N, C-alpha and C positions, 0 to 999 in steps of 0.2 A: 510542445509541456508547457504549462501554464507559466507565466511567470515567478506568483507566487510562490507555485512549488517548488521551483528553481530555486528561490531564496532562502525556502527553510528546508533543504535536504534535497539531495543531488541522489541517484540511485547508485548501491554499492556493489551489485550483481549484476553478470549479463542479464539473466534471466529476466530481471525487471528491466532492464533497458529495451528490450526486445518485446515486453508485455507494453511499454510506455507507447511505442511506435504505435502501436494498434488499437491504443486505448479511444475509447469511442467519444468520452466528452471528461471532463473537468473532476466529476466526482470518481468515475473510476481511474482517475491519474492519482487522484488524494487519497485513494482506499489501496490503491498499489504500495504506495510509497509507505502509507501507514502500517500497511501489514509486512511489508520487508523489516523497517525498523523494529515494529514487536516482536517479529521472530530472531532480531538480534538483540533483544536486548535480554540480560542476564534473569533478571525477576523483574518481571514486568506487574507492576500494578492492577489491582482488580477492574480499575476503571477500562483501561486498553486490553484487558482481554476481554472483557465484555462487549467491547466494540470491536475485535477482533469475530469473534463469535457472529455479533452481528452481520457483520462484512459477509463472513462463507457463509453464515446461511442464506444472506441476500442475493448472494452471486454465487455460486459452486464453483462455475468458472474461472473468475476472476481470483480467486485465490489459489487455483492449481496455478 
C-alpha cells in the first residue's frame, strides 16, 4: 500500500484489506479506500457520489 494512502486512511473492513493486497497499482488502492469510506458515510455529498459512480462504471470488478 502506498505510504500516502496509509497516512490519510486505513482500511476498516477485512474485504478491503484483502483487496488492497491484490491491488495492481496506486490508482486501484486510492479507489478502494475511497469506495470504502464513501460506503460508510451517512450522507455522502454529490461530488463523492459522482466519483463513486465513475469508479464503479470504469472498473466494476474493483467495485465488487
